[in-house]
C-alpha positions as a Markdown table, in Angstrom:
| # | Residue | x | y | z |
|---|---|---|---|---|
| 1 | Unk | -34.5 | 51.5 | 1.0 |
| 2 | Unk | -32.6 | 54.3 | -0.7 |
| 3 | Unk | -31.0 | 52.6 | -3.8 |
| 4 | Unk | -27.5 | 53.5 | -4.8 |
| 5 | Unk | -24.7 | 55.7 | -3.6 |
| 6 | Unk | -23.9 | 59.4 | -4.0 |
| 7 | Unk | -22.9 | 60.2 | -7.5 |
| 8 | Unk | -24.7 | 57.3 | -9.2 |
| 9 | Unk | -27.9 | 57.5 | -11.1 |
| 10 | Unk | -30.3 | 55.7 | -8.8 |
| 11 | Unk | -33.7 | 54.1 | -9.4 |
| 12 | Unk | -35.3 | 56.8 | -7.3 |
| 13 | Unk | -33.6 | 59.6 | -9.4 |
| 14 | Unk | -34.7 | 57.8 | -12.6 |
| 15 | Unk | -38.3 | 57.6 | -11.4 |
| 16 | Unk | -38.3 | 61.3 | -10.3 |
| 17 | Unk | -36.8 | 62.3 | -13.7 |
| 18 | Unk | -39.4 | 60.5 | -15.6 |
| 19 | Unk | -42.1 | 62.3 | -13.7 |
| 20 | Unk | -40.3 | 65.6 | -13.9 |
| 21 | Unk | -40.3 | 65.5 | -17.6 |
| 22 | Unk | -44.1 | 65.7 | -17.5 |
| 23 | Unk | -44.3 | 68.8 | -15.3 |
| 24 | Unk | -44.2 | 71.5 | -18.1 |
| 25 | Unk | -47.2 | 70.0 | -19.9 |
| 26 | Unk | -49.3 | 69.4 | -16.8 |
| 27 | Unk | -48.5 | 72.5 | -14.8 |
| 28 | Unk | -51.6 | 74.5 | -15.8 |
| 29 | Unk | -53.9 | 71.5 | -16.0 |
| 30 | Unk | -53.3 | 70.3 | -12.4 |
| 31 | Unk | -53.2 | 72.8 | -9.6 |
| 32 | Unk | -51.7 | 70.2 | -7.2 |
| 33 | Unk | -48.7 | 70.0 | -9.5 |
| 34 | Unk | -48.2 | 73.8 | -9.3 |
| 35 | Unk | -48.2 | 73.6 | -5.5 |
| 36 | Unk | -45.7 | 70.8 | -5.7 |
| 37 | Unk | -43.4 | 72.7 | -8.0 |
| 38 | Unk | -43.6 | 76.0 | -6.0 |
| 39 | Unk | -44.8 | 75.1 | -2.5 |
| 40 | Unk | -45.3 | 77.7 | 0.2 |
| 41 | Unk | -42.6 | 76.8 | 2.7 |
| 42 | Unk | -42.7 | 80.0 | 4.8 |
| 43 | Unk | -43.8 | 78.2 | 8.0 |
| 44 | Unk | -40.8 | 75.8 | 7.9 |
| 45 | Unk | -37.6 | 76.5 | 9.7 |
| 46 | Unk | -34.2 | 74.8 | 9.6 |
| 47 | Unk | -33.6 | 72.1 | 12.1 |
| 48 | Unk | -29.9 | 71.9 | 11.5 |
| 49 | Unk | -28.6 | 75.3 | 12.3 |
| 50 | Unk | -26.7 | 74.1 | 15.4 |
| 51 | Unk | -25.3 | 70.9 | 14.1 |
| 52 | Unk | -21.5 | 70.4 | 14.4 |
| 53 | Unk | -19.6 | 69.1 | 11.4 |
| 54 | Unk | -16.9 | 66.5 | 11.8 |
| 55 | Unk | -13.6 | 68.3 | 12.7 |
| 56 | Unk | -9.9 | 67.7 | 12.7 |
| 57 | Unk | -9.8 | 66.0 | 16.1 |
| 58 | Unk | -12.3 | 63.3 | 15.1 |
| 59 | Unk | -10.5 | 62.7 | 11.8 |
| 60 | Unk | -7.2 | 62.2 | 13.7 |
| 61 | Unk | -8.9 | 59.6 | 15.9 |
| 62 | Unk | -10.1 | 57.9 | 12.7 |
| 63 | Unk | -6.6 | 57.8 | 11.3 |
| 64 | Unk | -5.2 | 56.4 | 14.5 |
| 65 | Unk | -7.8 | 53.7 | 14.4 |
| 66 | Unk | -7.0 | 52.9 | 10.7 |
| 67 | Unk | -3.3 | 52.6 | 11.5 |
| 68 | Unk | -4.1 | 50.2 | 14.4 |
| 69 | Unk | -6.2 | 48.0 | 12.1 |
| 70 | Unk | -3.5 | 48.1 | 9.4 |
| 71 | Unk | -1.0 | 46.8 | 11.9 |
| 72 | Unk | -3.4 | 44.1 | 13.1 |
| 73 | Unk | -4.1 | 42.9 | 9.6 |
| 74 | Unk | -0.6 | 43.2 | 8.2 |
| 75 | Unk | -1.4 | 46.0 | 5.7 |
| 76 | Unk | 1.2 | 48.7 | 5.0 |
| 77 | Unk | -1.0 | 51.3 | 3.4 |
| 78 | Unk | -4.5 | 51.9 | 2.0 |
| 79 | Unk | -5.4 | 53.5 | -1.3 |
| 80 | Unk | -8.7 | 55.5 | -1.5 |
| 81 | Unk | -10.4 | 57.3 | -4.4 |
| 82 | Unk | -12.9 | 60.2 | -4.1 |
| 83 | Unk | -16.2 | 59.2 | -2.4 |
| 84 | Unk | -17.4 | 58.9 | 1.1 |
| 85 | Unk | -14.4 | 57.0 | 2.4 |
| 86 | Unk | -12.1 | 59.8 | 1.2 |
| 87 | Unk | -14.3 | 62.4 | 3.0 |
| 88 | Unk | -14.4 | 60.2 | 6.1 |
| 89 | Unk | -10.6 | 60.0 | 6.5 |
| 90 | Unk | -9.4 | 63.2 | 4.9 |
| 91 | Unk | -12.3 | 65.7 | 4.6 |
| 92 | Unk | -11.6 | 66.0 | 0.9 |
| 93 | Unk | -15.0 | 66.3 | -0.9 |
| 94 | Unk | -14.1 | 65.6 | -4.6 |
| 95 | Unk | -15.5 | 63.7 | -7.5 |
| 96 | Unk | -14.2 | 60.9 | -9.7 |
| 97 | Unk | -13.0 | 61.5 | -13.2 |
| 98 | Unk | -10.3 | 60.1 | -15.6 |
| 99 | Unk | -7.8 | 62.3 | -13.7 |
| 100 | Unk | -6.8 | 60.5 | -10.5 |
| 101 | Unk | -7.2 | 62.1 | -7.2 |
| 102 | Unk | -6.4 | 59.7 | -4.3 |
| 103 | Unk | -5.3 | 59.3 | -0.8 |
| 104 | Unk | -2.7 | 56.9 | 0.5 |
| 105 | Unk | -3.0 | 56.2 | 4.2 |
| 106 | Unk | 0.3 | 54.7 | 5.5 |
| 107 | Unk | 0.6 | 52.5 | 8.6 |
| 108 | Unk | 2.9 | 55.1 | 10.0 |
| 109 | Unk | 3.2 | 58.9 | 9.4 |
| 110 | Unk | 1.2 | 61.4 | 7.5 |
| 111 | Unk | -1.2 | 60.5 | 4.6 |
| 112 | Unk | -0.3 | 61.4 | 1.0 |
| 113 | Unk | -2.8 | 63.1 | -1.4 |
| 114 | Unk | -2.1 | 62.7 | -5.1 |
| 115 | Unk | -4.0 | 65.1 | -7.4 |
| 116 | Unk | -3.6 | 67.0 | -10.7 |
| 117 | Unk | -1.4 | 70.1 | -10.4 |
| 118 | Unk | -4.2 | 72.4 | -11.5 |
| 119 | Unk | -6.7 | 70.9 | -9.0 |
| 120 | Unk | -4.4 | 71.2 | -5.9 |
| 121 | Unk | -5.8 | 74.6 | -4.7 |
| 122 | Unk | -9.4 | 73.3 | -4.9 |
| 123 | Unk | -8.6 | 70.0 | -3.3 |
| 124 | Unk | -6.9 | 71.7 | -0.3 |
| 125 | Unk | -10.1 | 73.7 | 0.4 |
| 126 | Unk | -11.7 | 70.7 | 2.0 |
| 127 | Unk | -8.5 | 68.9 | 3.2 |
| 128 | Unk | -9.1 | 68.3 | 6.9 |
| 129 | Unk | -5.9 | 66.5 | 8.0 |
| 130 | Unk | -2.2 | 67.0 | 7.9 |
| 131 | Unk | -1.0 | 65.4 | 4.6 |
| 132 | Unk | 1.8 | 65.4 | 2.0 |
| 133 | Unk | 0.1 | 66.7 | -1.2 |
| 134 | Unk | 1.8 | 65.6 | -4.4 |
| 135 | Unk | 0.7 | 66.8 | -7.8 |
| 136 | Unk | 1.0 | 65.4 | -11.3 |
| 137 | Unk | 1.0 | 67.2 | -14.7 |
| 138 | Unk | -1.3 | 66.2 | -17.5 |
| 139 | Unk | 1.5 | 64.3 | -19.3 |
| 140 | Unk | 2.5 | 62.3 | -16.2 |
| 141 | Unk | 1.3 | 59.0 | -14.6 |
| 142 | Unk | -0.3 | 59.7 | -11.2 |
| 143 | Unk | 0.2 | 56.0 | -10.1 |
| 144 | Unk | 4.0 | 56.6 | -10.3 |
| 145 | Unk | 3.5 | 59.2 | -7.6 |
| 146 | Unk | 1.6 | 56.7 | -5.5 |
| 147 | Unk | 4.4 | 54.1 | -6.1 |
| 148 | Unk | 7.1 | 56.6 | -5.3 |
| 149 | Unk | 5.4 | 57.5 | -2.0 |
| 150 | Unk | 5.2 | 53.8 | -1.0 |
| 151 | Unk | 8.8 | 53.3 | -1.9 |
| 152 | Unk | 10.0 | 56.3 | 0.1 |
| 153 | Unk | 8.0 | 55.1 | 3.2 |
| 154 | Unk | 9.5 | 51.6 | 2.7 |
| 155 | Unk | 6.0 | 50.2 | 2.2 |
| 156 | Unk | 6.3 | 48.8 | -1.3 |
| 157 | Unk | 7.1 | 45.4 | 0.1 |
| 158 | Unk | 4.1 | 45.3 | 2.3 |
| 159 | Unk | 0.5 | 44.5 | 1.3 |
| 160 | Unk | -1.4 | 47.6 | 0.0 |
| 161 | Unk | -5.1 | 47.7 | 0.9 |
| 162 | Unk | -7.5 | 48.8 | -1.9 |
| 163 | Unk | -10.7 | 50.5 | -0.7 |
| 164 | Unk | -13.6 | 48.5 | -2.2 |
| 165 | Unk | -14.8 | 51.1 | -4.7 |
| 166 | Unk | -11.4 | 52.0 | -6.2 |
| 167 | Unk | -11.6 | 51.7 | -10.0 |
| 168 | Unk | -9.7 | 49.1 | -12.1 |
| 169 | Unk | -7.5 | 51.6 | -13.9 |
| 170 | Unk | -6.0 | 52.8 | -10.6 |
| 171 | Unk | -5.4 | 49.2 | -9.5 |
| 172 | Unk | -3.9 | 48.2 | -12.9 |
| 173 | Unk | -1.8 | 51.4 | -12.9 |
| 174 | Unk | -0.3 | 50.7 | -9.5 |
| 175 | Unk | 0.5 | 47.1 | -10.5 |
| 176 | Unk | 2.4 | 48.5 | -13.6 |
| 177 | Unk | 4.2 | 51.1 | -11.5 |
| 178 | Unk | 5.1 | 48.5 | -8.8 |
| 179 | Unk | 5.1 | 45.0 | -10.5 |
| 180 | Unk | 5.8 | 43.2 | -7.2 |
| 181 | Unk | 3.2 | 44.9 | -5.1 |
| 182 | Unk | 0.7 | 42.7 | -3.3 |
| 183 | Unk | -2.8 | 44.2 | -3.4 |
| 184 | Unk | -5.3 | 43.2 | -0.8 |
| 185 | Unk | -8.8 | 44.3 | 0.3 |
| 186 | Unk | -8.8 | 47.3 | 2.6 |
| 187 | Unk | -12.2 | 46.2 | 4.1 |
| 188 | Unk | -10.7 | 45.2 | 7.5 |
| 189 | Unk | -9.4 | 48.8 | 7.8 |
| 190 | Unk | -12.1 | 50.9 | 6.1 |
| 191 | Unk | -15.1 | 48.9 | 7.2 |
| 192 | Unk | -13.5 | 48.4 | 10.6 |
| 193 | Unk | -13.5 | 52.2 | 11.0 |
| 194 | Unk | -16.7 | 53.3 | 9.3 |
| 195 | Unk | -19.1 | 50.6 | 10.5 |
| 196 | Unk | -19.0 | 51.8 | 14.1 |
| 197 | Unk | -20.2 | 55.4 | 14.3 |
| 198 | Unk | -19.1 | 57.9 | 16.9 |
| 199 | Unk | -21.4 | 60.0 | 19.0 |
| 200 | Unk | -20.7 | 62.9 | 16.6 |
| 201 | Unk | -21.7 | 60.9 | 13.6 |
| 202 | Unk | -24.9 | 59.6 | 15.3 |
| 203 | Unk | -25.8 | 63.1 | 16.2 |
| 204 | Unk | -25.6 | 64.1 | 12.5 |
| 205 | Unk | -27.6 | 61.1 | 11.4 |
| 206 | Unk | -30.2 | 62.0 | 14.0 |
| 207 | Unk | -30.5 | 65.5 | 12.6 |
| 208 | Unk | -31.0 | 64.0 | 9.1 |
| 209 | Unk | -33.7 | 61.7 | 10.3 |
| 210 | Unk | -35.4 | 64.6 | 12.1 |
| 211 | Unk | -35.5 | 66.6 | 8.9 |
| 212 | Unk | -37.0 | 63.7 | 6.8 |
| 213 | Unk | -39.7 | 62.9 | 9.3 |
| 214 | Unk | -40.6 | 66.6 | 9.7 |
| 215 | Unk | -40.9 | 66.9 | 5.9 |
| 216 | Unk | -43.2 | 63.9 | 5.9 |
| 217 | Unk | -45.4 | 65.4 | 8.5 |
| 218 | Unk | -45.6 | 68.7 | 6.6 |
| 219 | Unk | -46.4 | 67.1 | 3.3 |
| 220 | Unk | -48.9 | 64.4 | 4.4 |
| 221 | Unk | -51.9 | 66.8 | 5.0 |
| 222 | Unk | -51.2 | 68.5 | 1.6 |
| 223 | Unk | -51.6 | 65.4 | -0.5 |
| 224 | Unk | -54.7 | 65.6 | -2.8 |
| 225 | Unk | -56.4 | 63.3 | -5.1 |
| 226 | Unk | -54.8 | 63.4 | -8.6 |
| 227 | Unk | -51.3 | 64.1 | -7.4 |
| 228 | Unk | -48.6 | 61.9 | -9.0 |
| 229 | Unk | -45.3 | 60.5 | -7.6 |
| 230 | Unk | -43.4 | 63.4 | -9.0 |
| 231 | Unk | -45.8 | 65.9 | -7.3 |
| 232 | Unk | -45.3 | 64.4 | -3.9 |
| 233 | Unk | -41.6 | 63.9 | -4.3 |
| 234 | Unk | -41.2 | 67.6 | -5.3 |
| 235 | Unk | -43.0 | 68.6 | -2.1 |
| 236 | Unk | -40.9 | 66.4 | 0.2 |
| 237 | Unk | -37.6 | 67.4 | -1.4 |
| 238 | Unk | -38.4 | 71.1 | -1.2 |
| 239 | Unk | -39.5 | 70.7 | 2.5 |
| 240 | Unk | -36.3 | 68.8 | 3.3 |
| 241 | Unk | -34.1 | 71.5 | 1.9 |
| 242 | Unk | -36.0 | 74.2 | 3.8 |
| 243 | Unk | -35.7 | 72.2 | 7.0 |
| 244 | Unk | -31.9 | 72.0 | 6.6 |
| 245 | Unk | -31.3 | 68.8 | 4.7 |
| 246 | Unk | -29.1 | 68.4 | 1.7 |
| 247 | Unk | -29.3 | 66.2 | -1.4 |
| 248 | Unk | -32.8 | 65.0 | -0.7 |
| 249 | Unk | -34.1 | 62.0 | -2.7 |
| 250 | Unk | -37.6 | 60.8 | -2.6 |
| 251 | Unk | -39.1 | 57.6 | -4.0 |
| 252 | Unk | -42.9 | 57.8 | -4.0 |
| 253 | Unk | -45.0 | 54.8 | -4.9 |
| 254 | Unk | -48.8 | 54.7 | -5.4 |
| 255 | Unk | -51.4 | 52.0 | -5.8 |
| 256 | Unk | -50.1 | 48.8 | -7.4 |
| 257 | Unk | -46.6 | 50.4 | -7.6 |
| 258 | Unk | -46.3 | 49.9 | -3.8 |
| 259 | Unk | -46.1 | 46.1 | -4.5 |
| 260 | Unk | -42.7 | 46.5 | -6.1 |
| 261 | Unk | -40.0 | 47.7 | -3.7 |
| 262 | Unk | -38.4 | 50.2 | -6.1 |
| 263 | Unk | -41.6 | 50.9 | -8.0 |
| 264 | Unk | -42.6 | 50.9 | -11.6 |
| 265 | Unk | -42.6 | 53.2 | -14.6 |
| 266 | Unk | -46.4 | 52.9 | -14.9 |
| 267 | Unk | -47.8 | 56.3 | -14.0 |
| 268 | Unk | -50.0 | 56.3 | -10.8 |
| 269 | Unk | -51.9 | 59.1 | -9.1 |
| 270 | Unk | -53.5 | 59.5 | -5.7 |
| 271 | Unk | -57.1 | 58.3 | -5.3 |
| 272 | Unk | -59.3 | 57.2 | -2.5 |
| 273 | Unk | -58.4 | 53.8 | -1.2 |
| 274 | Unk | -55.0 | 53.6 | -2.8 |
| 275 | Unk | -51.9 | 52.8 | -0.9 |
| 276 | Unk | -49.2 | 55.5 | -0.9 |
| 277 | Unk | -45.6 | 54.8 | 0.1 |
| 278 | Unk | -42.9 | 57.4 | 0.9 |
| 279 | Unk | -39.3 | 56.2 | 0.9 |
| 280 | Unk | -37.1 | 59.2 | 1.3 |
| 281 | Unk | -34.0 | 60.6 | 2.9 |
| 282 | Unk | -31.5 | 63.5 | 2.9 |
| 283 | Unk | -28.1 | 64.2 | 4.4 |
| 284 | Unk | -26.8 | 66.5 | 7.1 |
| 285 | Unk | -23.1 | 67.3 | 7.0 |
| 286 | Unk | -22.7 | 64.2 | 4.8 |
| 287 | Unk | -24.7 | 61.8 | 7.0 |
| 288 | Unk | -27.8 | 60.1 | 5.7 |
| 289 | Unk | -31.4 | 59.4 | 6.7 |
| 290 | Unk | -33.7 | 56.8 | 5.2 |
| 291 | Unk | -37.3 | 56.5 | 6.3 |
| 292 | Unk | -40.4 | 54.8 | 4.7 |
| 293 | Unk | -44.0 | 55.2 | 5.5 |
| 294 | Unk | -47.0 | 53.5 | 4.0 |
| 295 | Unk | -50.6 | 54.8 | 4.3 |
| 296 | Unk | -53.9 | 54.8 | 2.5 |
| 297 | Unk | -55.4 | 58.0 | 1.0 |
| 298 | Unk | -58.8 | 57.9 | 2.5 |
| 299 | Unk | -60.0 | 54.9 | 4.5 |
| 300 | Unk | -57.9 | 51.6 | 4.5 |
| 301 | Unk | -59.8 | 48.4 | 3.8 |
| 302 | Unk | -59.4 | 45.3 | 6.0 |
| 303 | Unk | -56.6 | 43.7 | 3.8 |
| 304 | Unk | -54.5 | 46.9 | 3.8 |
| 305 | Unk | -54.9 | 47.3 | 7.5 |
| 306 | Unk | -54.0 | 43.7 | 8.2 |
| 307 | Unk | -50.8 | 43.8 | 6.1 |
| 308 | Unk | -49.8 | 47.2 | 7.6 |
| 309 | Unk | -50.1 | 45.7 | 11.1 |
| 310 | Unk | -48.1 | 42.7 | 10.1 |
| 311 | Unk | -45.2 | 44.8 | 8.8 |
| 312 | Unk | -45.3 | 47.0 | 12.0 |
| 313 | Unk | -44.9 | 43.8 | 14.0 |
| 314 | Unk | -42.1 | 42.7 | 11.7 |
| 315 | Unk | -40.2 | 45.8 | 12.6 |
| 316 | Unk | -40.5 | 45.0 | 16.3 |
| 317 | Unk | -39.4 | 41.4 | 15.7 |
| 318 | Unk | -36.3 | 42.7 | 13.9 |
| 319 | Unk | -35.5 | 45.2 | 16.7 |
| 320 | Unk | -35.9 | 42.5 | 19.4 |
| 321 | Unk | -33.4 | 40.2 | 17.5 |
| 322 | Unk | -30.8 | 43.0 | 17.2 |
| 323 | Unk | -28.7 | 42.3 | 20.3 |
| 324 | Unk | -25.0 | 43.2 | 20.8 |
| 325 | Unk | -22.9 | 40.2 | 19.6 |
| 326 | Unk | -25.7 | 38.7 | 17.5 |
| 327 | Unk | -24.7 | 37.9 | 13.9 |
| 328 | Unk | -26.4 | 40.5 | 11.7 |
| 329 | Unk | -28.0 | 37.8 | 9.6 |
| 330 | Unk | -30.0 | 36.4 | 12.5 |
| 331 | Unk | -32.1 | 39.6 | 12.5 |
| 332 | Unk | -33.3 | 38.8 | 9.0 |
| 333 | Unk | -33.8 | 35.2 | 10.0 |
| 334 | Unk | -36.1 | 36.1 | 12.9 |
| 335 | Unk | -38.3 | 38.3 | 10.6 |
| 336 | Unk | -38.5 | 35.7 | 7.9 |
| 337 | Unk | -39.4 | 33.0 | 10.3 |
| 338 | Unk | -42.2 | 35.3 | 11.7 |
| 339 | Unk | -43.5 | 36.0 | 8.3 |
| 340 | Unk | -43.4 | 32.4 | 7.2 |
| 341 | Unk | -45.5 | 31.5 | 10.2 |
| 342 | Unk | -48.1 | 33.9 | 8.9 |
| 343 | Unk | -48.1 | 32.1 | 5.5 |
| 344 | Unk | -45.8 | 34.4 | 3.5 |
| 345 | Unk | -42.8 | 33.2 | 1.5 |
| 346 | Unk | -41.0 | 30.9 | 2.1 |
| 347 | Unk | -37.7 | 32.9 | 2.1 |
| 348 | Unk | -37.8 | 35.5 | -0.6 |
| 349 | Unk | -40.9 | 34.2 | -2.4 |
| 350 | Unk | -43.9 | 36.4 | -3.0 |
| 351 | Unk | -46.3 | 37.4 | -1.5 |
| 352 | Unk | -43.9 | 38.1 | 1.3 |
| 353 | Unk | -40.6 | 39.9 | 2.0 |
| 354 | Unk | -38.5 | 39.8 | -1.2 |
| 355 | Unk | -35.5 | 41.8 | 0.1 |
| 356 | Unk | -33.3 | 41.9 | 3.1 |
| 357 | Unk | -34.6 | 43.2 | 6.4 |
| 358 | Unk | -32.2 | 46.1 | 6.4 |
| 359 | Unk | -28.9 | 47.7 | 5.3 |
| 360 | Unk | -26.1 | 49.6 | 7.0 |
| 361 | Unk | -26.3 | 53.3 | 6.8 |
| 362 | Unk | -24.1 | 56.3 | 7.5 |
| 363 | Unk | -22.4 | 58.6 | 5.0 |
| 364 | Unk | -23.9 | 56.4 | 2.3 |
| 365 | Unk | -27.5 | 55.5 | 2.2 |
| 366 | Unk | -26.4 | 51.9 | 1.8 |
| 367 | Unk | -23.3 | 50.7 | 3.7 |
| 368 | Unk | -21.9 | 47.4 | 4.9 |
| 369 | Unk | -23.1 | 45.3 | 6.5 |
| 370 | Unk | -26.7 | 44.2 | 5.8 |
| 371 | Unk | -29.3 | 42.5 | 7.9 |
| 372 | Unk | -29.6 | 39.6 | 5.5 |
| 373 | Unk | -29.5 | 35.8 | 5.9 |
| 374 | Unk | -25.9 | 34.5 | 6.2 |
| 375 | Unk | -24.3 | 37.7 | 7.3 |
| 376 | Unk | -22.0 | 36.7 | 10.2 |
| 377 | Unk | -20.7 | 40.1 | 11.3 |
| 378 | Unk | -21.6 | 40.5 | 15.0 |
| 379 | Unk | -23.7 | 43.5 | 15.9 |
| 380 | Unk | -21.7 | 46.0 | 17.9 |
| 381 | Unk | -22.1 | 49.4 | 19.5 |
| 382 | Unk | -22.1 | 52.3 | 17.0 |
| 383 | Unk | -23.4 | 50.2 | 14.0 |
| 384 | Unk | -26.4 | 51.7 | 12.2 |
| 385 | Unk | -29.0 | 50.0 | 10.2 |
| 386 | Unk | -32.3 | 50.4 | 8.4 |
| 387 | Unk | -35.2 | 48.2 | 9.7 |
| 388 | Unk | -37.6 | 47.7 | 6.8 |
| 389 | Unk | -39.2 | 44.3 | 6.6 |
| 390 | Unk | -41.8 | 45.1 | 4.0 |
| 391 | Unk | -44.5 | 42.8 | 2.6 |
| 392 | Unk | -45.4 | 42.8 | -1.1 |
| 393 | Unk | -48.4 | 41.3 | -3.0 |
| 394 | Unk | -47.7 | 41.7 | -6.7 |
| 395 | Unk | -50.7 | 43.0 | -8.6 |
| 396 | Unk | -52.3 | 44.4 | -5.5 |
| 397 | Unk | -50.2 | 46.6 | -3.1 |
| 398 | Unk | -47.3 | 46.5 | -0.7 |
| 399 | Unk | -46.4 | 48.0 | 2.7 |
| 400 | Unk | -43.0 | 49.1 | 3.8 |
| 401 | Unk | -42.3 | 50.8 | 7.1 |
| 402 | Unk | -38.6 | 51.8 | 7.5 |
| 403 | Unk | -36.9 | 53.4 | 10.5 |
| 404 | Unk | -33.2 | 53.3 | 11.3 |
| 405 | Unk | -31.6 | 52.4 | 14.5 |
| 406 | Unk | -28.1 | 52.4 | 16.0 |
| 407 | Unk | -26.6 | 49.9 | 18.3 |
| 408 | Unk | -25.8 | 50.9 | 21.9 |
| 409 | Unk | -24.0 | 48.8 | 24.5 |
| 410 | Unk | -27.5 | 47.8 | 25.8 |
| 411 | Unk | -29.1 | 47.2 | 22.5 |
| 412 | Unk | -30.7 | 49.0 | 19.5 |
| 413 | Unk | -32.1 | 52.5 | 19.7 |
| 414 | Unk | -34.4 | 54.1 | 17.1 |
| 415 | Unk | -33.5 | 57.3 | 15.2 |
| 416 | Unk | -37.2 | 57.6 | 14.5 |
| 417 | Unk | -40.0 | 55.9 | 16.3 |
| 418 | Unk | -42.2 | 53.7 | 14.1 |
| 419 | Unk | -45.8 | 54.9 | 13.7 |
| 420 | Unk | -48.5 | 53.5 | 15.9 |
| 421 | Unk | -51.1 | 52.6 | 13.3 |
| 422 | Unk | -52.1 | 53.0 | 9.6 |
| 423 | Unk | -54.5 | 55.7 | 10.8 |
| 424 | Unk | -51.6 | 57.7 | 12.3 |
| 425 | Unk | -48.8 | 56.9 | 9.8 |
| 426 | Unk | -46.6 | 59.8 | 11.0 |
| 427 | Unk | -47.0 | 59.4 | 14.7 |
């Protein structure tokens, strides 16, 4: 359940930052924190040295698919700002600022990249497709370049699809530059491409999942009484990087904090009998992992063991419901019906499952669509989801087990296998 997208300040980063602010004062007082800040990683080796990044040939296939979907949906062009969709289609790895850099994907012919004049050399460094690059000076309006491109290609009279994260100033500027333009959602095109992963994408996601699970297994035996969320997060992040992952993000919950899906600002530390929850991920060549494990430091009591086993069963219920052609929302419905039969809920009420069963995942930790009640999108080969039907008891503890799966023609396949028991939480 990795909250937020790349470039945004997430709940997990906020919690980690709050803990990190205490490190200087506590470093000498707590040896466990020193080990977390400067762990001995010598025994770890990268798991990603032989991964293959997405190349030109695959991006050409993506563009061809996008054009096909544009024709099917009556869209003449698609406007995309920096972010994962821009990387997906063009390879350009850029950031958003008040200075517009954008791609226009036309229904026919080469894409157009609009960027500031002084940024062009840097933008070209990651450009991975054939494209018409047009630059604008600081005293010029970049949306007039976008409008000019659409007019030259005779696309100004056709609907222009707007990728769902494009900012308002770009939309408003295009309307001013082309007063008669018809703007529509680009979701049928962008989601239509990105939701169904190729074999190459799935291989990168598998590598990211392998890294995260290996980091968990390395950190688990190093946890000691007195360690805080920040201590453990530092260990997992450091191990993830050494194992070949990028941009690691770790949400660690302890004790009562595990009862709240994204935690609490109340400081918690490891102690015998307390539940500990890892919710972590990283990326490999831009593709994400997201895994959660819950376990008890020391010996679990009967209540902790019971809830853990119920969540483990909930994951299996979700997996069994995830069949090709099944509406995504029915996976959530199956889990919720199972939990309600056990006395939880109803629906999102607590104690019980207060969030969706899962989310899409790929280049972003959270992507469309979700395994949530009412979602009608049929499951199809190449779609990837988290499976995380946690159970939460406010004031006590919560359990979340999260493993991701991808859909094959025959049904779902795990990226990581769920653990067998609370006594062997990492397999």
